[in-house]
N, CA, C and O of each residue as an XYZ file, in Angstrom:
332
protein
N      -4.717      4.116      4.180
C      -5.168      3.345      5.335
C      -6.683      3.508      5.405
O      -7.203      4.611      5.239
N      -7.378      2.420      5.647
C      -8.838      2.537      5.624
C      -9.374      3.137      6.919
O      -8.708      3.134      7.955
N     -10.594      3.649      6.827
C     -11.209      4.386      7.939
C     -11.364      3.516      9.186
O     -11.243      4.018     10.303
N     -11.628      2.229      9.011
C     -11.806      1.322     10.151
C     -10.524      1.243     10.976
O     -10.567      1.292     12.205
N      -9.383      1.121     10.297
C      -8.109      1.046     11.014
C      -7.830      2.350     11.758
O      -7.347      2.333     12.890
N      -8.133      3.474     11.121
C      -7.920      4.769     11.772
C      -8.801      4.877     13.010
O      -8.354      5.337     14.060
N     -10.069      4.446     12.878
C     -10.968      4.473     14.037
C     -10.446      3.577     15.149
O     -10.509      3.948     16.321
N      -9.926      2.389     14.797
C      -9.376      1.477     15.808
C      -8.188      2.104     16.535
O      -8.083      2.012     17.758
N      -7.296      2.740     15.779
C      -6.131      3.387     16.391
C      -6.589      4.518     17.312
O      -6.098      4.652     18.433
N      -7.538      5.337     16.828
C      -8.041      6.448     17.640
C      -8.701      5.921     18.914
O      -8.530      6.500     19.987
N      -9.450      4.829     18.800
C     -10.116      4.231     19.961
C      -9.084      3.705     20.957
O      -9.254      3.864     22.166
N      -8.014      3.077     20.457
C      -6.974      2.562     21.341
C      -6.295      3.695     22.100
O      -6.030      3.586     23.297
N      -6.020      4.779     21.391
C      -5.408      5.940     22.047
C      -6.358      6.488     23.099
O      -5.946      6.796     24.217
N      -7.623      6.609     22.740
C      -8.628      7.132     23.666
C      -8.776      6.216     24.886
O      -8.925      6.698     26.009
N      -8.735      4.904     24.668
C      -8.872      3.948     25.768
C      -7.686      4.003     26.733
O      -7.813      3.625     27.898
N      -6.550      4.466     26.253
C      -5.369      4.521     27.118
C      -5.349      5.761     28.012
O      -4.456      5.909     28.846
N      -6.314      6.637     27.846
C      -6.393      7.862     28.659
C      -6.869      7.503     30.067
O      -7.814      6.728     30.214
N      -6.236      8.049     31.099
C      -6.640      7.755     32.483
C      -8.104      8.113     32.743
O      -8.656      9.020     32.121
N      -8.720      7.379     33.675
C     -10.148      7.551     33.979
C     -10.483      8.990     34.374
O     -11.557      9.483     34.026
N      -9.602      9.663     35.081
C      -9.855     11.032     35.526
C      -9.969     12.030     34.382
O     -10.496     13.129     34.559
N      -9.489     11.657     33.244
C      -9.485     12.557     32.099
C     -10.612     12.194     31.129
O     -10.824     12.902     30.144
N     -11.338     11.102     31.391
C     -12.368     10.608     30.478
C     -13.456     11.630     30.178
O     -13.963     11.674     29.057
N     -13.827     12.455     31.161
C     -14.874     13.450     30.916
C     -14.448     14.411     29.806
O     -15.250     14.816     28.964
N     -13.179     14.755     29.831
C     -12.618     15.667     28.839
C     -12.491     14.985     27.474
O     -12.440     15.649     26.439
N     -12.442     13.671     27.490
C     -12.139     12.912     26.279
C     -13.342     12.659     25.386
O     -13.228     11.925     24.405
N     -14.489     13.244     25.697
C     -15.694     13.013     24.891
C     -15.476     13.252     23.411
O     -15.817     12.405     22.585
N     -14.917     14.388     23.071
C     -14.681     14.705     21.660
C     -13.255     14.383     21.239
O     -12.877     14.573     20.083
N     -12.477     13.897     22.185
C     -11.069     13.638     21.899
C     -10.883     12.552     20.837
O     -10.004     12.674     19.984
N     -11.692     11.500     20.875
C     -11.538     10.413     19.908
C     -11.728     10.914     18.484
O     -10.962     10.560     17.588
N     -12.752     11.738     18.277
C     -12.967     12.257     16.928
C     -11.844     13.208     16.516
O     -11.454     13.238     15.349
N     -11.331     13.971     17.454
C     -10.213     14.881     17.156
C      -8.955     14.097     16.816
O      -8.228     14.453     15.888
N      -8.698     13.025     17.570
C      -7.536     12.176     17.298
C      -7.666     11.548     15.914
O      -6.699     11.494     15.154
N      -8.869     11.077     15.596
C      -9.109     10.474     14.287
C      -8.854     11.494     13.175
O      -8.245     11.175     12.154
N      -9.320     12.707     13.384
C      -9.129     13.773     12.399
C      -7.641     14.073     12.204
O      -7.180     14.224     11.073
N      -6.900     14.158     13.295
C      -5.460     14.426     13.215
C      -4.740     13.279     12.522
O      -3.873     13.507     11.678
N      -5.093     12.044     12.874
C      -4.480     10.885     12.224
C      -4.738     10.888     10.727
O      -3.823     10.634      9.943
N      -5.966     11.171     10.318
C      -6.288     11.220      8.894
C      -5.491     12.309      8.189
O      -5.006     12.099      7.077
N      -5.352     13.452      8.814
C      -4.575     14.547      8.215
C      -3.116     14.143      8.049
O      -2.524     14.350      6.990
N      -2.543     13.570      9.097
C      -1.130     13.198      9.047
C      -0.887     12.046      8.067
O       0.091     12.060      7.320
N      -1.772     11.060      8.074
C      -1.618      9.943      7.142
C      -1.838     10.395      5.702
O      -1.256      9.838      4.772
N      -2.680     11.405      5.527
C      -2.909     11.952      4.195
C      -1.665     12.605      3.614
O      -1.522     12.704      2.395
N      -0.775     13.045      4.474
C       0.478     13.666      4.028
C       1.506     12.639      3.582
O       2.450     12.969      2.864
N       1.324     11.387      4.009
C       2.270     10.337      3.655
C       2.016      9.843      2.240
O       0.889      9.879      1.748
N       3.059      9.391      1.606
C       2.958      8.860      0.249
C       2.757      7.346      0.348
O       3.709      6.575      0.225
N       1.505      6.930      0.571
C       1.206      5.517      0.738
C       0.126      5.099     -0.255
O      -0.624      5.925     -0.776
N       0.070      3.798     -0.499
C      -0.970      3.242     -1.364
C      -1.744      2.192     -0.580
O      -1.265      1.671      0.427
N      -2.936      1.893     -1.052
C      -3.735      0.862     -0.393
C      -3.183     -0.511     -0.739
O      -2.410     -0.663     -1.685
N      -3.579     -1.484      0.020
C      -3.152     -2.859     -0.235
C      -3.635     -3.306     -1.611
O      -2.920     -3.992     -2.342
N      -4.855     -2.908     -1.951
C      -5.415     -3.270     -3.261
C      -4.562     -2.679     -4.395
O      -4.272     -3.361     -5.379
N      -4.166     -1.415     -4.250
C      -3.318     -0.792     -5.272
C      -1.968     -1.515     -5.378
O      -1.439     -1.701     -6.474
N      -1.429     -1.915     -4.238
C      -0.153     -2.632     -4.229
C      -0.290     -3.979     -4.923
O       0.583     -4.368     -5.698
N      -1.379     -4.695     -4.651
C      -1.613     -5.986     -5.290
C      -1.734     -5.843     -6.800
O      -1.200     -6.667     -7.544
N      -2.427     -4.809     -7.262
C      -2.571     -4.563     -8.702
C      -1.200     -4.309     -9.321
O      -0.887     -4.841    -10.386
N      -0.389     -3.499     -8.654
C       0.946     -3.201     -9.187
C       1.828     -4.449     -9.223
O       2.616     -4.626    -10.152
N       1.699     -5.307     -8.224
C       2.478     -6.546     -8.220
C       2.070     -7.448     -9.376
O       2.924     -8.077    -10.000
N       0.778     -7.520     -9.668
C       0.303     -8.319    -10.795
C       0.816     -7.755    -12.118
O       1.231     -8.506    -13.000
N       0.786     -6.425    -12.252
C       1.316     -5.804    -13.467
C       2.803     -6.093    -13.630
O       3.267     -6.393    -14.730
N       3.535     -6.003    -12.545
C       4.965     -6.278    -12.582
C       5.237     -7.723    -12.971
O       6.146     -7.996    -13.755
N       4.459     -8.645    -12.429
C       4.622    -10.051    -12.771
C       4.379    -10.272    -14.260
O       5.156    -10.964    -14.918
N       3.306     -9.690    -14.796
C       3.017     -9.840    -16.228
C       4.114     -9.218    -17.087
O       4.494     -9.778    -18.115
N       4.618     -8.067    -16.669
C       5.711     -7.441    -17.418
C       6.965     -8.302    -17.391
O       7.651     -8.441    -18.404
N       7.261     -8.874    -16.243
C       8.433     -9.744    -16.118
C       8.294    -10.956    -17.038
O       9.253    -11.345    -17.704
N       7.104    -11.552    -17.073
C       6.866    -12.695    -17.955
C       7.013    -12.291    -19.418
O       7.569    -13.042    -20.219
N       6.518    -11.109    -19.764
C       6.623    -10.623    -21.138
C       8.080    -10.389    -21.524
O       8.489    -10.735    -22.632
N       8.863     -9.807    -20.624
C      10.284     -9.564    -20.886
C      11.008    -10.892    -21.079
O      11.832    -11.014    -21.986
N      10.720    -11.886    -20.249
C      11.355    -13.194    -20.386
C      11.008    -13.830    -21.730
O      11.871    -14.416    -22.385
N       9.740    -13.713    -22.140
C       9.322    -14.264    -23.434
C      10.044    -13.553    -24.581
O      10.477    -14.196    -25.537
N      10.172    -12.236    -24.485
C      10.873    -11.480    -25.521
C      12.367    -11.829    -25.555
O      12.963    -11.913    -26.629
N      12.963    -12.029    -24.384
C      14.377    -12.423    -24.334
C      14.586    -13.773    -25.010
O      15.563    -13.959    -25.735
N      13.677    -14.715    -24.778
C      13.774    -16.022    -25.428
C      13.615    -15.895    -26.936
O      14.310    -16.562    -27.703
N      12.696    -15.034    -27.352
C      12.461    -14.829    -28.779
C      13.692    -14.206    -29.445
O      14.085    -14.626    -30.533
N      14.296    -13.216    -28.802
C      15.504    -12.583    -29.341
C      16.635    -13.597    -29.413
O      17.363    -13.643    -30.404
N      16.788    -14.401    -28.383
C      17.840    -15.425    -28.385
C      17.621    -16.409    -29.525
O      18.577    -16.828    -30.178
N      16.384    -16.772    -29.764
C      16.062    -17.684    -30.865
C      16.397    -17.050    -32.208
O      16.970    -17.707    -33.077
N      16.046    -15.788    -32.385
C      16.363    -15.083    -33.631
C      17.872    -14.980    -33.833
O      18.367    -15.134    -34.949
N      18.601    -14.717    -32.744
C      20.060    -14.638    -32.843
C      20.659    -15.987    -33.235
O      21.594    -16.047    -34.034
N      20.121    -17.061    -32.673
C      20.588    -18.396    -33.044
C      20.334    -18.667    -34.523
O      21.188    -19.201    -35.230
N      19.143    -18.289    -34.970
C      18.816    -18.481    -36.387
C      19.761    -17.709    -37.292
O      20.168    -18.217    -38.337
N      20.120    -16.473    -36.900
C      21.058    -15.679    -37.678
C      22.438    -16.320    -37.682
O      23.114    -16.339    -38.710
N      22.859    -16.848    -36.529
C      24.173    -17.504    -36.445
C      24.200    -18.752    -37.311
O      25.215    -19.040    -37.945
N      23.100    -19.497    -37.347
C      23.019    -20.716    -38.148
C      23.083    -20.406    -39.634
O      23.608    -21.206    -40.409
N      22.552    -19.245    -40.045
C      22.563    -18.856    -41.454
C      23.934    -18.392    -41.889
O      24.244    -18.419    -43.080
N      24.768    -17.964    -40.945
C      26.095    -17.431    -41.285
C      27.101    -18.481    -41.585
O      28.253    -18.164    -41.884
């Protein structure tokens, strides 16, 4: 998760704090951000960019497998025709 999103989440949490507690909340936003980063760091997640790259690789592999399947089928037909 990128830093901007974490900051937005931390800001939203901080904004939801009642006005009477705002004085105490001066360093709270940075602490919340730090905790969120620590917890998200423990998760097994990938960035959107990494996911897009993997999807492209998968698509190319799928196309390659289909091409190889067609080639094998053609070779099998040729063998059957020779028999």
